[in-house]
Structures are given as C-alpha cells and as structure tokens.
Residue, then its C-alpha position, 0 to 999 in steps of 0.5 A: m479485488f486483486d486475483k490474488p488473496e493475498t494481495n488484498e490482505k496485504a492491502e488491508a494490512i496497509k491501510g490498517w498499519l497506515a491507519n494506526h501509524r499516521n504520526i510516521v508514515n501516511q500515504q503523500q509519503i509513501a506515494k512520493h516515495f513510489g513516484y506517484s500521486r496520493s490519490f493513485i495509492s489511495l484507488i490501490l489500497n482500496k482496491r479501484y485500480v487491480a491492474p497487474r502494476a497494481e497489484a505489484l505495486v501493493n507488494d513493494i509497499y508492503q515489503y518496503l513497510v516491512e523494511e522500514f518500519d517492521l510492518k507486521 
C-alpha cells in the first residue's frame, strides 16, 4: 500500500480502467510509453512496489490516462 490513500485509489482506478479498455490501451503500452517493463508497471499497480518513485509513476500514469483517454 502506498502512503497516500489517493495514490492507492488512483492505482485501483487505473487497473479498473485498463481492464475495461483493453482494446484501447494495455499495461504493455503504458510500460512502453513510460520506458519501463510491463512487469514493473504490474508490480506498481498491484501495490507490491511502493517506493516514492513508484508513487510518482502511478500519478504520472493516471494523469496520462486522464489527458489522453479521458479517464474519470
């Protein structure tokens, strides 16, 4: 679990959105966009890796999905 509850909520929102929009974007495409492996993205979204950079990456991914795909 991340220190900030809003980051945990964003991670869950990202996972849910990705599950429902696989035809638009998936974890592999997110990983490629941000320059990380898909397994690293999976660890972060499943809150198994919760370093400060991971928390920042969740916020970056969330912001990217909001701007590019209108995640709500």
